[in-house]
Structure formats: C-alpha cells, structure tokens
C-alpha positions, 0 to 999 in steps of 0.5 A: 871525491866523496859526496854526502847525500841525504836520504829522502822520501816522497813527502820531502822530495820537493825540498831537494830539487836539484840536489843529489839524494838517496831514496829507498823504495819498492819497485811497482812497475818499470816501463822502458827506462822509467820506474815507479817506486813506492817510497818509504812513506807510501808515496810514489816517485818516478825514477828515470833509470840509467842505461845499466839499471835492472830492477828485475832482480829485487823488489826493493832498491836504493836509488842515488840520483838528482831530484828533478821535481817533487815527483821525479828523480834522475838515477845515477846508480841503484843498489838492489835491496832484496825482496823483503824490507820494512819500508815503515821502519826505514821511513822512521829512520829517514825522519830522524835523519832529516830532523837531526841533519847536523849529526847525519 
C-alpha cells in the first residue's frame, strides 16, 4: 500500500507530531544511532536512525520517518542526496507545498 507523506522543515515539525513525514537536511553530526540534521530552514532536528542507516557517504539526506516531538523524528528510511544541495531552494518548495497541500 502506498502512503502519501508530506515534506516538512524544523519550523513546522510540531504540526505533524505522530505523522509520517519527509524531511531534507544536512548531516551535522552522528552519535551512535542519533543524527543531528540542519533542516532546510536552518533549524536543527534530531533523528533517531534505524539500524541500517549510514549517513557517512553523503552530506545531505532525505529522511522518511515519524515525528516524535517538535525537535525529533524516528527514521524509517533515508535516501542519500550527495554532497551539494541548495537547502534554501528546497525550503522554498516545501513552503509552497505546505501552502497548497490540496495539489501536492
């Protein structure tokens, strides 16, 4: 079964607690199974990684996971996005998607 997920950033994470979302960010640090990401809007999000996760090969990742709190996400899976990405451009797209949720 396909499940639709919405893209979020750190400033609107609190509106989606308990919901499965997508977020894009820059990996700032990894400590055991917890990663700190810089969100597209510059805020920081704590991601509890799943066992198969390895953020060592890419500076930027997309996370699909469940929002635990206004600052934390439990990862279901991740997608490496490489080492060069314009987070500001992605954030502008996220803002449009959130504003016009009926068409996305």
